[in-house]
C-alpha positions as CSV (number, residue, x, y, z in Angstrom):
1,M,48.1,-46.7,0.4
2,D,44.9,-44.8,0.3
3,D,45.1,-41.6,2.5
4,P,41.7,-40.8,4.0
5,H,42.8,-37.2,4.9
6,A,44.3,-36.2,1.5
7,M,41.3,-34.3,0.3
8,L,41.1,-32.2,3.4
9,R,44.9,-31.5,3.5
10,D,44.8,-30.6,-0.2
11,R,42.0,-28.1,0.4
12,V,43.9,-26.4,3.4
13,L,47.1,-26.2,1.3
14,E,45.2,-24.8,-1.6
15,S,43.6,-22.2,0.6
16,V,46.8,-21.1,2.0
17,L,48.7,-21.0,-1.2
18,S,46.0,-19.5,-3.3
19,G,43.5,-17.9,-1.1
20,R,43.2,-14.2,-0.2
21,G,46.1,-12.8,1.6
22,E,48.5,-10.0,2.0
23,S,51.4,-11.7,0.2
24,D,51.5,-12.7,-3.4
25,P,50.2,-16.2,-4.0
26,A,53.1,-16.9,-6.3
27,V,55.5,-16.2,-3.4
28,R,53.5,-18.4,-1.0
29,D,53.7,-21.2,-3.6
30,A,57.4,-20.7,-4.0
31,A,57.8,-20.8,-0.2
32,A,55.8,-24.2,-0.1
33,N,58.1,-25.6,-2.8
34,A,61.3,-23.9,-1.6
35,V,62.1,-22.9,-5.1
36,G,61.8,-19.6,-7.2
37,L,61.9,-17.5,-4.1
38,P,62.9,-13.8,-4.1
39,A,66.7,-13.8,-2.7
40,D,65.8,-12.3,0.5
41,L,63.4,-15.0,1.5
42,Q,65.5,-17.9,0.4
43,A,67.5,-18.5,3.5
44,V,64.6,-18.4,5.9
45,V,62.5,-20.6,3.8
46,E,65.2,-23.1,3.4
47,K,65.6,-23.1,7.3
48,I,62.1,-23.7,7.7
49,H,62.1,-26.6,5.2
50,R,65.3,-28.2,6.7
51,H,65.6,-27.2,10.4
52,A,62.6,-24.9,11.3
53,Y,63.8,-24.8,14.9
54,K,66.9,-22.8,13.8
55,V,64.9,-19.9,12.5
56,T,65.6,-17.0,14.8
57,D,64.0,-13.6,15.7
58,E,66.8,-12.0,14.0
59,D,65.9,-13.9,10.6
60,I,62.5,-12.6,10.9
61,S,63.6,-9.1,11.9
62,R,65.8,-8.8,8.8
63,L,62.7,-9.4,6.7
64,Q,60.5,-6.9,8.5
65,A,62.1,-4.1,6.7
66,K,60.5,-5.3,3.5
67,Y,57.6,-7.5,4.4
68,S,54.6,-6.9,6.8
69,D,54.0,-9.1,9.7
70,D,50.9,-10.6,7.8
71,Q,53.0,-11.2,4.8
72,L,55.6,-12.9,6.8
73,F,53.1,-15.0,8.6
74,E,51.7,-16.2,5.3
75,I,55.0,-16.9,3.8
76,V,56.1,-18.9,7.0
77,V,53.0,-20.9,7.1
78,S,53.3,-21.8,3.3
79,A,56.8,-22.9,3.8
80,A,55.8,-25.0,6.9
81,L,53.0,-26.6,5.0
82,G,55.1,-27.2,2.0
83,A,57.8,-28.8,4.2
84,S,55.3,-31.0,5.9
85,R,53.9,-32.0,2.6
86,Q,57.2,-33.2,1.4
87,R,57.8,-35.2,4.5
88,L,54.4,-36.8,4.4
89,R,54.9,-37.9,0.7
90,A,58.4,-39.3,1.6
91,G,56.8,-41.2,4.5
92,L,53.9,-42.5,2.5
93,A,56.3,-43.5,-0.3
94,A,58.5,-45.4,2.3
95,L,55.5,-47.3,3.4
96,E,54.6,-48.3,-0.1
97,E,58.0,-50.0,-0.4
98,I,57.4,-52.3,2.5
């Protein structure tokens, strides 16, 4: 199935993961893929990937001791985009099987 929006989505993801920012691009990429993260970020990123609605203010507060608000924003957005990409790919693959 041809995806007419793939190029635009890829550009957004590339910009978020590799563009200028306050957080290390390697950390943003790790958050998008939910692998290779620093231990202190692992639990929050896993929550974002599995059940984003379960992320609490306390989860974020614990991380604010080490990460700035800008860094946390970039990491959370990277994780959310990565999770959405995984779901989209799974959905498109399911449609291909029909």
